[in-house]
Structure formats: C-alpha cells, structure tokens
C-alpha positions in Angstrom: 0.0 0.0 0.0 1.4 3.4 -1.0 2.2 5.6 1.9 0.5 9.0 1.8 2.8 12.0 1.9 2.0 14.8 4.3 2.6 17.9 2.1 2.4 20.1 5.2 5.0 18.2 7.3 7.5 21.0 7.2 6.7 24.0 9.5 8.5 27.0 8.2 9.2 30.1 10.2 8.2 32.7 7.6 4.6 32.5 8.7 5.6 34.0 12.0 6.7 37.3 10.4 3.2 38.8 10.8 3.5 38.9 14.6 7.1 38.1 15.4 8.6 41.4 14.1 6.0 43.5 15.9 6.3 41.6 19.1 10.1 41.7 19.3 10.1 45.4 18.4 7.4 46.2 21.0 9.1 44.2 23.8 12.5 45.7 23.0 11.1 49.2 23.0 9.2 48.6 26.2 12.3 47.4 28.1 14.7 49.9 26.7 12.6 53.1 26.6 11.0 52.7 30.1 14.2 51.5 31.8 16.2 54.3 30.2 13.5 56.8 31.2 13.5 55.6 34.8 17.3 55.5 34.9 17.4 59.2 33.8 15.1 60.1 36.7 17.1 57.9 39.2 20.4 59.4 38.2 18.9 62.9 38.7 18.0 62.0 42.3 14.3 62.1 41.8 12.0 60.6 44.5 10.6 57.1 44.1 7.1 58.3 43.5 8.1 60.4 40.6 10.2 57.6 39.1 7.3 55.2 39.3 5.0 57.8 37.8 7.3 58.4 34.9 7.7 54.7 34.3 3.9 54.2 34.3 3.3 57.1 32.0 6.0 55.7 29.7 4.3 52.3 29.7 0.8 53.5 28.9 1.9 56.2 26.3 4.4 53.9 24.7 2.0 50.9 24.3 -0.6 53.1 22.7 2.0 54.8 20.5 3.4 51.5 19.4 -0.1 50.1 18.6 -1.0 53.2 16.6 2.3 53.3 14.8 2.2 49.6 13.8 -1.5 49.9 12.7 -0.9 52.9 10.5 2.3 51.6 8.9 1.0 48.1 8.3 -2.4 49.4 7.1 -0.5 51.6 4.6 1.2 48.5 3.4 -2.1 46.7 3.1 -3.6 49.6 1.2 -0.7 49.4 -1.3 -1.2 45.6 -1.7 -5.0 46.1 -2.4 -4.3 48.9 -4.9 -1.8 46.7 -6.8 -4.1 43.7 -6.8 -7.0 45.9 -8.1 -4.7 47.2 -10.9 -3.6 43.7 -11.8 -7.3 42.5 -11.9 -8.1 45.3 -14.4 -5.1 44.3 -16.5 -6.3 40.7 -16.6 -9.8 41.8 -17.7 -8.6 44.0 -20.6 -5.4 42.2 -21.7 -5.4 38.6 -20.6 -3.1 37.4 -23.4 -0.4 39.9 -22.4 -0.6 38.9 -18.8 -0.3 35.2 -19.8 2.8 36.0 -21.8 4.2 38.0 -18.8 3.7 35.1 -16.5 5.3 32.8 -19.0 8.4 34.9 -19.2 8.6 34.9 -15.4 8.7 31.1 -15.4 11.3 31.0 -18.2 13.5 33.4 -16.2 13.2 31.0 -13.3 14.5 28.1 -15.3 11.6 26.4 -17.0 11.7 25.5 -20.7 9.5 27.8 -22.9 6.9 25.1 -23.6 6.7 24.1 -20.0 6.5 27.7 -18.9 3.6 28.2 -21.3 1.8 25.2 -20.0 2.3 26.1 -16.4 1.2 29.7 -17.0 -2.0 28.6 -18.8 -3.0 26.1 -16.1 -2.3 28.5 -13.2 -4.2 31.3 -14.9 -7.1 29.0 -15.6 -7.2 28.0 -11.9 -6.6 31.5 -10.4 -5.2 34.1 -12.6 -5.0 36.9 -10.1 -3.6 34.7 -7.4 -0.9 33.5 -9.8 0.2 37.0 -10.7 0.0 38.2 -7.1 2.3 35.4 -6.0 4.7 35.1 -8.9 4.8 38.7 -10.4 4.2 40.8 -7.3 5.6 38.5 -4.5 2.4 38.6 -2.5 1.4 35.5 -0.5 -1.3 34.8 2.1 1.2 34.1 4.9 3.1 37.3 4.3 0.2 39.6 3.7 -0.1 42.7 5.9 -2.2 42.3 9.0 -2.7 45.7 10.7 -4.7 44.6 13.8 -2.4 41.7 14.5 0.7 43.9 14.3 -0.9 46.6 16.5 -2.0 44.1 19.2 1.3 42.2 19.2 3.3 45.4 19.5 1.2 47.0 22.2 1.0 43.8 24.3 4.7 43.0 24.1 5.6 46.6 24.8 3.5 46.5 28.0 5.1 43.3 29.2 8.6 44.6 28.4 8.0 48.0 30.1 6.5 46.3 33.1 9.7 44.5 34.0 11.8 47.6 35.0 8.8 49.3 36.5 8.0 46.4 38.8 11.7 46.2 39.8 11.7 49.9 40.8 8.5 49.3 42.9 9.9 46.5 45.0 13.6 47.3 45.6 15.1 49.7 48.1 16.0 53.2 46.9 19.7 52.5 47.5 19.8 49.6 45.0 17.2 50.8 42.6 19.6 51.9 39.8 21.6 48.6 39.9 18.4 46.5 40.1 16.8 48.2 37.1 20.0 47.9 35.1 20.4 44.2 35.9 16.8 43.4 35.2 17.0 45.3 31.9 20.1 43.4 30.8 18.6 40.0 31.7 15.4 40.8 30.0 17.1 42.1 26.8 19.4 39.1 26.7 16.5 36.7 27.0 14.4 38.6 24.5 17.2 38.8 21.9 18.0 35.1 22.3 14.4 33.8 22.2 13.6 36.1 19.2 16.6 34.8 17.3 15.6 31.2 18.2 12.1 31.8 17.0 13.5 33.1 13.7 16.0 30.3 13.3 19.1 32.5 13.9 21.9 32.4 16.5 20.7 33.0 20.0 24.0 34.4 21.1 24.2 36.9 18.2 20.6 37.9 18.7 21.2 38.6 22.4 24.4 40.5 21.8 22.9 43.0 19.3 19.9 43.7 21.6 22.2 44.2 24.6 24.5 46.5 22.7 21.7 49.0 21.9 20.1 48.6 25.3 23.3 49.5 27.1 23.9 52.5 24.8 20.4 53.8 25.5 20.6 53.4 29.3 24.0 54.9 29.4 23.0 58.0 27.5 19.8 58.7 29.5 21.6 58.1 32.9 24.4 60.5 31.9 21.9 63.2 30.8 19.8 62.6 34.0 22.8 62.9 36.2 24.0 66.0 34.3 20.7 67.8 34.6 20.2 66.7 38.2 23.6 68.1 39.1 22.9 71.5 37.6 19.2 71.9 38.5 
C-alpha cells in the first residue's frame, strides 16, 4: 500500500513574520525606553514616586503609540497591496493574453523550458489568474500579507510586558539599590528577548542577544548620563 505523503509536514518560520517582528520590536522598545527613562530620573536624584509615575506614563503612552504606529504603517502596506491587486485585476480583464505572456516569461527566467512555462502559466491562470500574478509577479502570498490589527495588538501587548519589568523592579527594591536593580533586570530581559527572538526566527541566540544588549546599554548609558548632568545643575 502506497504511503500517503503529508505535504504540510514542514513547518516554516516565515509564517511567524506577521506577529514576530511587531512583538520583538514592541518588547524591546518597552524594556529599553522605560528602563532608560527611569534611569534618567534615578540618576537625577528624583523621589521614588516620581520615578514610578514616569515609568507608568511611559508604559501607557508607549504601548498606545506602538499600537497606533504599527497599525498605521501596516495598514498603509495593506492599502498598497490592495491597490496593486486591483490594478492587476483590471489588466487581466482587458489584456489577458499579455498577462499570460508576462507570467510565461517569469517562469522562463526561473529556469523552465518555454513550452513548460507556457503550459504552467496557462494552467495556473485557468485556476486562479489573479492569485498566480499576485504570487509570482508581485511577490504577495497569504502568509506574508499585511495584518494591521495583529501587528498593532502584538506590538502593544509586548511593549507593556517589556516595560512592566523595570517598572516592577523599581517598585519593590530599596532606593539605595534601585539603579543597579533596574540595570540588571533590563540586561537580563534584553538578553532573553534577543536570544528567544533569534531562536524563533531560526538564527543564532548568542548573536541575537548580543545585538539587543548593545543598543540597550547604549540607551541606558545615554539617559543616565543626561539625567545625572541635569540633576547636578538643577
């Protein structure tokens, strides 16, 4: 008896792009921006209540800003995709033969023999002409299509989680160790985020953690320096 092949046996990582990028960016921004903001206040000698207030305001405003930014940018991408698909649909209505020849040339450029390319183009266009051109001419596919709401939600939720880590740290540690505790928590969080994000994307965890830590340390150092400078002179 012939064994049935599972054509969906492979699980590729490309279908994670719709939420992974937004989630990683949101979490990274949440950790870095709120911890850096709080470190600036800590370095300036600000009372705990003001530090926590600043961190909370940064969490709420940052999450909403990330959601709005992701939605607007990804919706713009989706609008462009829809406009291109509508234009392609009109071309198929008024000049079907030209579009068939165009698809045939694409397959020839990809290595098919002319007669095979012609046969493939005819069969695909008979099945779903717009889908064939969207995929092979324009590079659009269902798993990579723009999803504004998913991007906005992923970004806002991950930003809130990331920003909550340094904020909770500042709430529960003594004033004397607040700066060190926030820095340590931020570095641990960024290292884990970079490593896990790289693993989810199939890349090196060490390299992913290193690049996230580099920019996090730079941001924290800059804001702590500015906070200390302003706090000294004010």
